[in-house]
C-alpha positions as a Markdown table, in Angstrom:
| # | Residue | x | y | z |
|---|---|---|---|---|
| 1 | Unk | -63.0 | -20.3 | 51.0 |
| 2 | Unk | -60.1 | -22.1 | 52.6 |
| 3 | Unk | -58.7 | -18.8 | 53.8 |
| 4 | Unk | -62.0 | -17.9 | 55.3 |
| 5 | Unk | -62.2 | -21.3 | 57.1 |
| 6 | Unk | -58.7 | -20.8 | 58.5 |
| 7 | Unk | -59.6 | -17.2 | 59.6 |
| 8 | Unk | -62.7 | -18.4 | 61.4 |
| 9 | Unk | -60.9 | -21.4 | 62.9 |
| 10 | Unk | -59.8 | -19.6 | 66.1 |
| 11 | Unk | -62.3 | -18.1 | 68.6 |
| 12 | Unk | -61.7 | -14.4 | 69.6 |
| 13 | Unk | -60.2 | -15.3 | 73.0 |
| 14 | Unk | -57.7 | -17.7 | 71.3 |
| 15 | Unk | -56.7 | -15.0 | 68.8 |
| 16 | Unk | -55.8 | -12.6 | 71.6 |
| 17 | Unk | -53.3 | -15.0 | 73.3 |
| 18 | Unk | -49.7 | -14.0 | 73.3 |
| 19 | Unk | -46.7 | -16.3 | 72.9 |
| 20 | Unk | -45.2 | -17.1 | 76.4 |
| 21 | Unk | -42.1 | -18.7 | 74.8 |
| 22 | Unk | -39.2 | -16.4 | 74.3 |
| 23 | Unk | -37.6 | -15.9 | 70.8 |
| 24 | Unk | -34.1 | -17.3 | 71.2 |
| 25 | Unk | -31.7 | -19.2 | 69.1 |
| 26 | Unk | -32.3 | -22.3 | 71.3 |
| 27 | Unk | -36.1 | -22.1 | 70.9 |
| 28 | Unk | -35.7 | -21.7 | 67.1 |
| 29 | Unk | -33.4 | -24.7 | 66.9 |
| 30 | Unk | -35.8 | -26.9 | 68.8 |
| 31 | Unk | -38.7 | -25.7 | 66.7 |
| 32 | Unk | -36.8 | -26.1 | 63.5 |
| 33 | Unk | -36.1 | -29.7 | 64.4 |
| 34 | Unk | -39.7 | -30.3 | 65.4 |
| 35 | Unk | -40.9 | -28.7 | 62.1 |
| 36 | Unk | -38.6 | -30.8 | 60.0 |
| 37 | Unk | -39.8 | -34.0 | 61.7 |
| 38 | Unk | -43.5 | -33.3 | 62.0 |
| 39 | Unk | -44.6 | -30.4 | 59.7 |
| 40 | Unk | -42.3 | -30.4 | 56.6 |
| 41 | Unk | -44.0 | -33.5 | 55.1 |
| 42 | Unk | -46.9 | -31.1 | 54.1 |
| 43 | Unk | -45.5 | -27.6 | 54.5 |
| 44 | Unk | -41.9 | -28.2 | 53.3 |
| 45 | Unk | -38.8 | -27.3 | 55.3 |
| 46 | Unk | -39.0 | -23.7 | 54.0 |
| 47 | Unk | -42.8 | -23.4 | 54.7 |
| 48 | Unk | -43.7 | -23.2 | 51.0 |
| 49 | Unk | -46.1 | -26.1 | 51.0 |
| 50 | Unk | -44.4 | -27.4 | 47.9 |
| 51 | Unk | -44.4 | -31.1 | 48.7 |
| 52 | Unk | -46.1 | -34.0 | 47.1 |
| 53 | Unk | -48.5 | -34.4 | 50.1 |
| 54 | Unk | -49.0 | -30.6 | 50.6 |
| 55 | Unk | -49.9 | -30.0 | 47.0 |
| 56 | Unk | -52.3 | -32.9 | 46.8 |
| 57 | Unk | -54.4 | -31.8 | 49.8 |
| 58 | Unk | -57.7 | -30.0 | 49.5 |
| 59 | Unk | -57.1 | -27.2 | 50.0 |
| 60 | Unk | -53.4 | -27.4 | 49.3 |
| 61 | Unk | -51.1 | -26.6 | 52.2 |
| 62 | Unk | -50.6 | -22.9 | 52.3 |
| 63 | Unk | -47.2 | -21.1 | 51.8 |
| 64 | Unk | -46.6 | -20.3 | 55.5 |
| 65 | Unk | -44.2 | -17.5 | 54.5 |
| 66 | Unk | -46.9 | -15.4 | 52.8 |
| 67 | Unk | -48.9 | -12.5 | 54.4 |
| 68 | Unk | -52.1 | -14.6 | 54.8 |
| 69 | Unk | -50.3 | -16.6 | 57.4 |
| 70 | Unk | -47.7 | -14.1 | 58.7 |
| 71 | Unk | -50.5 | -11.6 | 59.5 |
| 72 | Unk | -52.3 | -14.0 | 61.7 |
| 73 | Unk | -51.9 | -13.5 | 65.5 |
| 74 | Unk | -49.7 | -15.8 | 67.5 |
| 75 | Unk | -52.8 | -17.0 | 69.3 |
| 76 | Unk | -54.5 | -17.9 | 65.9 |
| 77 | Unk | -51.4 | -19.9 | 64.8 |
| 78 | Unk | -51.2 | -21.7 | 68.2 |
| 79 | Unk | -54.9 | -22.5 | 68.1 |
| 80 | Unk | -54.7 | -24.0 | 64.6 |
| 81 | Unk | -51.6 | -26.1 | 65.5 |
| 82 | Unk | -53.4 | -27.4 | 68.6 |
| 83 | Unk | -56.9 | -27.9 | 67.1 |
| 84 | Unk | -56.4 | -28.3 | 63.4 |
| 85 | Unk | -58.8 | -26.9 | 60.8 |
| 86 | Unk | -62.0 | -28.9 | 60.2 |
| 87 | Unk | -62.6 | -30.3 | 56.7 |
| 88 | Unk | -59.0 | -29.7 | 55.6 |
| 89 | Unk | -55.8 | -31.7 | 55.8 |
| 90 | Unk | -54.6 | -29.8 | 58.9 |
| 91 | Unk | -54.9 | -32.2 | 61.9 |
| 92 | Unk | -55.0 | -31.2 | 65.5 |
| 93 | Unk | -51.6 | -31.8 | 67.1 |
| 94 | Unk | -52.4 | -30.8 | 70.7 |
| 95 | Unk | -52.4 | -33.6 | 73.1 |
| 96 | Unk | -53.5 | -31.6 | 76.1 |
| 97 | Unk | -50.1 | -31.7 | 78.0 |
| 98 | Unk | -48.2 | -28.6 | 78.9 |
| 99 | Unk | -45.3 | -30.0 | 76.9 |
| 100 | Unk | -47.4 | -30.2 | 73.7 |
| 101 | Unk | -48.5 | -26.6 | 74.3 |
| 102 | Unk | -44.9 | -25.4 | 74.7 |
| 103 | Unk | -43.9 | -27.2 | 71.5 |
| 104 | Unk | -46.8 | -25.5 | 69.7 |
| 105 | Unk | -45.8 | -22.1 | 70.9 |
| 106 | Unk | -42.2 | -22.8 | 69.8 |
| 107 | Unk | -43.6 | -23.7 | 66.4 |
| 108 | Unk | -45.4 | -20.4 | 66.3 |
| 109 | Unk | -41.9 | -18.7 | 66.8 |
| 110 | Unk | -40.6 | -20.8 | 63.9 |
| 111 | Unk | -43.5 | -20.0 | 61.6 |
| 112 | Unk | -42.6 | -16.3 | 62.2 |
| 113 | Unk | -39.0 | -17.2 | 61.2 |
| 114 | Unk | -40.0 | -19.0 | 58.0 |
| 115 | Unk | -39.6 | -16.0 | 55.7 |
| 116 | Unk | -35.9 | -15.7 | 56.8 |
| 117 | Unk | -35.0 | -19.4 | 56.7 |
| 118 | Unk | -31.4 | -19.8 | 55.4 |
| 119 | Unk | -30.0 | -22.4 | 53.0 |
| 120 | Unk | -28.0 | -23.8 | 55.9 |
| 121 | Unk | -31.1 | -24.2 | 58.0 |
| 122 | Unk | -32.9 | -26.0 | 55.2 |
| 123 | Unk | -29.9 | -28.3 | 54.7 |
| 124 | Unk | -29.8 | -29.1 | 58.4 |
| 125 | Unk | -33.6 | -29.8 | 58.4 |
| 126 | Unk | -33.2 | -32.3 | 55.5 |
| 127 | Unk | -31.2 | -34.5 | 57.8 |
| 128 | Unk | -34.1 | -34.4 | 60.3 |
| 129 | Unk | -36.9 | -35.1 | 57.9 |
| 130 | Unk | -38.5 | -38.6 | 58.3 |
| 131 | Unk | -37.1 | -41.2 | 55.9 |
| 132 | Unk | -38.7 | -44.2 | 54.3 |
| 133 | Unk | -37.3 | -47.7 | 54.8 |
| 134 | Unk | -35.8 | -47.5 | 51.3 |
| 135 | Unk | -34.1 | -44.2 | 52.0 |
| 136 | Unk | -32.7 | -45.6 | 55.2 |
| 137 | Unk | -31.4 | -48.6 | 53.4 |
| 138 | Unk | -29.9 | -46.5 | 50.6 |
| 139 | Unk | -28.1 | -44.3 | 53.1 |
| 140 | Unk | -26.7 | -47.4 | 54.9 |
| 141 | Unk | -25.5 | -48.8 | 51.6 |
| 142 | Unk | -23.8 | -45.5 | 50.7 |
| 143 | Unk | -22.2 | -45.4 | 54.1 |
| 144 | Unk | -20.9 | -48.9 | 53.8 |
| 145 | Unk | -19.6 | -48.2 | 50.3 |
| 146 | Unk | -17.8 | -45.1 | 51.5 |
| 147 | Unk | -16.2 | -47.1 | 54.3 |
| 148 | Unk | -14.9 | -49.6 | 51.8 |
| 149 | Unk | -17.2 | -52.4 | 52.9 |
| 150 | Unk | -18.3 | -55.1 | 50.5 |
| 151 | Unk | -21.9 | -54.7 | 49.2 |
| 152 | Unk | -24.4 | -57.0 | 50.6 |
| 153 | Unk | -26.7 | -59.0 | 48.3 |
| 154 | Unk | -30.3 | -58.0 | 49.0 |
| 155 | Unk | -32.8 | -60.6 | 48.3 |
| 156 | Unk | -36.4 | -59.9 | 47.7 |
| 157 | Unk | -38.7 | -61.6 | 50.1 |
| 158 | Unk | -41.5 | -63.5 | 48.5 |
| 159 | Unk | -44.9 | -63.5 | 50.0 |
| 160 | Unk | -47.0 | -66.6 | 49.6 |
| 161 | Unk | -50.7 | -66.4 | 50.1 |
């Protein structure tokens, strides 16, 4: 049923649209960074959908590397990025500006690249994934330790109601 909803999400004229953004290493690098920061939370850096959030959605985030996604037209993928899919966890990301549209077309290029993502690309993307305040603090403490700095005492803040 989820696949049917996704297939019906894009109108025929949207399905026929072709990607105006060229497939270049620069475009893929920009799209890879955008994916890592905005999409990987649900879809994973490698497109598998194997994340806590992606697995808990209804329906679960699809494996973007599989034929069900890869056989969609560029126009369908673009339409879904821009408009989302109703009654699923896939929100609309299009803000209406030309810049948003260009970013979405770049993401379509990256989605096409997902089946070939390398270990190096995944490693690079990990550094671009959003981090929680605890992860940021842990990274800072590790950096300070490696630089030979004295550890700081972290006190818990009490909240009084």
